[in-house]
N, C-alpha and C positions, 0 to 999 in steps of 0.2 A: 503373491503377485507374480505374474509370468514374466519371463525374460525371453527375448527373441532376437533373431537376426533381421536383416532388412527384407527378406523374401516372404515370410508368411504374412497373412493379414494381421494388422494390428488390432487389438481389442482392448476394451476397458480393463484397467488393472495392470496393463503391461508397463514396463519401464525400459528406457533406451537412452543411449548416448546418440545425439544427433548434431550434424553440422552442415553448413550450407555448401552448395556447389557453385554459388554465384560469387565470382571473384571480387566484384565491387562491394558486395555486402561483407564478404570475408575481411576485406581491408579495413572497413569502418566499424564493424560490429564487435561485440564482446562474446566470449565463450562460444565461438564457432558460428555465430550469426543465425542459429536455428529459429529464434523467435521472429526476427525481421523477415526471414525467408518464408515462414508460415503465413505471416500477415500479407506479404507480397503475393504469395500463391493464391490466397483466398480472394484477394482483390482482382488479380489477373483472370481468374477463372470464374468470376461472377458469383462466387459463394457469398460475397458481401457487397454492399453498395459503397462502403467507405470504411476507412480505418481511423479510429480516434487514437492519435498518438501524442506523446509529449516530446517536444523538441527543445533543444537548447536555444535560448534567445541571445541576448547580448554577451552573456558570459555563463560560467558554470553554475551561478547562483540564480539564474533566470530560466525557469521551466515554463514553456508555453504550450498550452493544449492546442492541437491542430487537427482538423478533419481533413484527411487525405483521400482523394479519389483517383489520383494518378499513381500507378504502381512505381513509376520511375522515381518518385519523390520519397519513397519509403526508406531508402538507404540513409537519407538525411536525418531520420529519427532514431537510428541505431545508437545503442549505448545507454548507460545508466546516468541518472542525475540524482544523487543522494541528497543534494541541496534543493531539490524541487519538492515542495510539500503540498502539491495539489491533491484534491480529492475528486475523482472522475465521476463518481456515482450521481451526484446532484446535477452535474453538467449534462449528463444524458437526459435527465428529466427536463431541465430548464431550457436547454438549447437544441436538443435533438429529438424532442417530442416523445421521449421515453422509448425510442427505437420501435415505435408502433407502426411506422410506415416505411422503414428502411432497415436493412440488415447491416450491423456494424461489428467489426472485429476490434478488439482492444486488448492491451496488456494492463494488468492490474496488480497492485499490492493487496495485502490481506484486507486492509481497511477499506480500500476501494470496493472490493468484492462484497464485504459485509454490508456496506452501504447500498450496493446494488440489490442485494437480496432483501434488505429491509424495505427499500422503495418498491421492489416487485411485489412484496406482500401487500402493499397498499394499492396494487394495480396501476402503478404509475410508470412501470417499465415492463416491456415485453421481453422476458428472458429468452424466448424462442428465437428472437431476432438478433441475439448477441452471441458472438463467437469469442470466448474469453480465454486468454492465456494468463495464468497466475504466475507470478515470479516470487521465488524465495526472498524474504525481506527481513533484514536484521534491524531496519529502522532508517529514518531520515533525519537530516540535520537542518534546522531553520537557517535560511539564507543569512539572516542577521548574525546568528550565533556562529555560523561557519566562517564568516569574514572576521569576526572577533577572535575566534579560536585560532585561525590560521595566523593572524597577526601576533597574538599574545603567546600562544603555545608553540607554534612552529617557527616563529620569528621570520615569517615570509610575508611579503606584500601580497594580499589576496588578489589584486588585479593582475599579478604575474602568473597565477595558477591557471593552467589550461586543461587539467584533468584531475578528477578525484575518484577514489573508489574505497569501498570498505571490504577488506579481504583478510582472512585469517586473524580476525580480532583486532585489526588495525584500521585507522582512518589514514589513507595514503594520498598524498598530493604529488602531482608532477608540475613543475613550474620552470620558468626561465632560469636555467642554470643548474637544475637538479631535481631530485625527488626525495621525499621524506615520509616516514610513517610513524605514528604514535599509537600505542595501545588504546583501544576504546575505553577500557577500564580506567586507565590512568587519566584520560581526558575527562571522563564522567565523575571521577572522584574529585577532580579539580573544578567541577561545575560547568564543564563544556560538554561536547558530544551530542548524542541523539536527543530528539525531542522527548519530553517526559512521558508522553503517552506511548511512544515507540518502545521506551525502556520497559514499560509494564505489559506490553502486548504478548499474548500467548497464541497468536495465529500466524505462525511463521511460514507455513507452506499452504497456500490457498488451494486446497484439494477440492473445493466446490466449483472451481473453474473447470473448463473442458480439458485443459492441459496445465499441469504444474511444472514449471521450468526453473532452472537455475544452475549455479555452478557447484552447489553442495553435492559431493559424491563423485565428481569427475576427477579421476586420478590417473597416474601412469602417463603414457604418451599422449593421451587426449586432454590432459589437464590444461585449461586455458584455451583449448582448441575445439571443445565440444560443449553442448548443453545437456544437462540431465533432464529428461522429459518423463514425467509420470502421467499416464493416460487416465483421466478421471471421469470421462463420460463417453457414451457412444458417439456423440457428435465430435468429440476430440479425437477418438480413434479413427473415424472416417477422414477427418481433416489431415491428420498426420500420415495415415496410410496413403491417401491420394498424393500428398506432396512427395512421399518417399518413392512411390511407384512412378511418379512423373520425372524423377531423377533430380529434383531441385534440392533434395536433402539426402545425405548419406546417413545411415544408422548402423549401430551395432549394439549387442548386449552390453550392459554395464559391467564393470569389474566388480566381482562379489565383495571385495574389500571396500570398494567405493560405496556399495550399499550400506555397509557397516558404518563407514565414515559419515555418510549422510545422516543416518540415525543419530550418531553421536553429536554431530553439529547441531541438529535440530533439538536434541535433548539438552545440550548445553545452553542453547538460546532460551529454551523454556525455563530452565533453572534460573537463568539470569533474570528473566521476566518476573518469576515468582519472588526473587530477592528484592527487586525494585518495588513490587506491589506491597510486600511486607513493610518496606521502609517508608514508602509514601503513605500508605493507609494507616500505619501505626502512628505516624506524626499527626495525621488528621483525626484519629479516633479519640484523642484525649479530650477534645472539645469541638466536635464537628460543626455544630450549628453556630457556635461562637466564631469559629474561623470563617465559615461561609458568610455569616452576617457581616463580619468585619470587612472581608474582601469585596463582597458585592455592594458594599456601601460606596465603592468607587464608581459604580456603574453610571454611565452617561446615557443609557437607554438608546443606543445606536441601532439595536436589533441585529448586529452582525452575527451574534451567536445563533439567532433563529434563522436568518437568511442563509447561513452556510452549513447548518446542521443537516445531514442527509435524512434524518428521521423526524424533523419538524415540518409539519404541513398544515395547511388550513383544514379545518377551522381553528386549530389550536393556535396558529399564529395570530389570528384575529382575536381569539380569546385572551391571549397574552397582552395584546395591545389595547383591548377595549373592556377587559374585565372590570366589573364594578369594584373588585378588590384592589385594582391598580388605578390610582387617580391619573387621568390624562395630564401630560405635561410635567409630572412630578419627577424631579431628578435630584438625588438618586431615587429610583422607584421603591415603592413598598416592597419588603422582602417577598411578598407573595408573587411578584413578577417572576422571580427566579424559582421559587418553590413550585409553581405550576409547571414551569418548563422542565424542571428536574423530575417531577412526578410523571409528566407526559412521556419522557424518554427513558424512564427507569428500567423498563424491560427490553429496551432496544438500542441503547447507546452502543456504538461500535468502536468507541475509543479512538476515533480518527484524529482527534486533537484540533479540529478546525475552529471550534468555538474559542479555544484558548489561544491558538496561533494568531487569530485575527482580531482578538479583543484589543482595542486601542489603549485600554488602561491595565492590561495584563492581569486580569483576574484569572485564577487557576480553575477555570470552569471545567476543563477536561478531567482534572483530578476529582472534582466533586461529583460530576455525573458518572464517571467510571466507578468511583467508590460505591455509589448507590446501586449501580448495575451489578457490581461484583457481590455486594451484600445480598441483593435479591437472588442472584444465582445460587449463592451458598445456602439460602433458605429453601428454595424451590427445587433445585437440581436433584438433591437426594430422593425426593418424592416422585418427580416427573421425568427424571433423566437429564443428562447434560444437554446444554443447548447444541444446536446443529454445528455451531462453530464456537470457539472461545476467543475472546479478545483480551 
């Protein structure tokens, strides 16, 4: 991949350190504010009609999806919310018409992007109208788990915490009176930490976005002050190049040692994901259908797993509800209720965790569907090649 300074035209495959020239964004944003600046530039220059952002609500555990059309309001969306576990892909379909009549810029995690790609395969999202920035993601923490973890492991009142971050293998909080970090490994061995689907994820750098951004690989005097940007499409190259030429972004070639570090960080995260897969899947493999039958016997048939899954669509939703194999009004439903859904998403589960996250009776649905998808990939990938992305 090419390295470049800020003068030559930017092209697909290039990598760069970038940071904002906007004082307000620099004050509020993380890692130099390049992502927020790119979103603002796109909106100001009519490249897009709106930006789909995630903003902090009442506290750090409250992530609120927001459609922004005023560039001045974008600074308020700067920063990360690791305790926000939203999935943006189905929101685009359900509430924004699949971006078929408007151009939208957004920042996504790996699972957001995988969901978008799956929905686009079903012609429910127009990818041509999306300007996508993918961010390196080590995982998210359930808001409920975060509050419990901060109380029990950190010994801190979660309501006093005003900032959190995941950096250098630690979950770090800033609160009234100080700051504290604890190793993610230590937290997860104790039953806390990231959501289980995030632990198993193998899609850490969303390179199918237009631009892949993050702090992995930014070292030296730019550490914490710049964003690592990998240009993944011609659209992304044009977007970044225009912003740099307009002077809203400053850029420079990345430190060669930073490139090595980025690869090592990504490699370490993938190894950790493989470790969790082996642990989770091995525990399930002893009696998979026995475990699944036992857990799904708690189902209250609320349809949350179907409504929030990015790859469950009609007529399959209606089939699940009206199938002759599933008696109407039966609670818990016949096991075929879940078997049909698992079969439906067996080749397209993106391991986003929404089904499990939102299940009111805490059935481990993400584990089951992910295990089935992984098993299918293992069978078919050697013959037909690896999937376009791995989850």
